[in-house]
Steps between C-alpha positions, in 0.01 A plus 500: 500500500753225541403156641640423849632174597262362764557138452221439256254631756279644249449196288448291813228744627340493155501114492353496862230751421387313180499160682277671762286613213524868607510804275779761569224718634356241733833422637598877547177545686540198716859608574416862578738631232438682176438326173782696307739430786429126508533506111843666519610227765385213274699665198801533718499883510455542865642319807233485771560529877481206721168628616354512153630155440330375812166649402525342160589180645204503726274582213638219293506267802864415448804529727643848535846342555476358156454850355775638725741243355390591148533866562849451654400610853580167647788275418346195332687223688600627839197717585252233346651229745440748784147608384406135459645381833313788668169421315516131598547579862228756505252268305545206722166430677643275762692783651355795706603851437744507794671193364523635163670821632746286690588307188539817292730652768720203508520485124588869482778454774643207289498703180664804679763270652585367143540849367158549318305808535157493666261637242190525740517719792122530554504243781802619685316609818322176508835312442671697779225383738521142360882507544453622870246210560764260350759632735261482796429133423874419493597705800200477738703618806551828320128539440425446861750755619382768257142484610172543304472612143226703323301370209738644247790312665664794677580493866216607725526787733537338852291785666212416261515127560498522869146625516 
């Protein structure tokens, strides 16, 4: 079997496993993958999925993004900057969840405006709601004319709000 080019992923995983003082079998059990499969990854014979890399990263207590870059799933420079920016925003203890979502939405809009792809779409519904809240704050007269909104940010049915 020919070795795949996975950015020295296997060597890096082996180093991380050894520094964590885990055997191949222990790491395989902790990550929920088979021992032979993990061995093939370490030897560069298999290219694991992002999900498997995430499980291995969790078991090793290291960043999954680091493994994604080593495996060639993420672009080392551009994507790392985006991931780090998101991580810093999400980890800031002085911001509440709503404020974090607003900052992420603004960040994504600037990236999109500058021609960069948005790699995380998991928060799109929350971001739409946040965008509407920002718009409401900027144009309060429109908000009053539109009427009440439901908890998810959509316009409330006037028949239901009258009671």
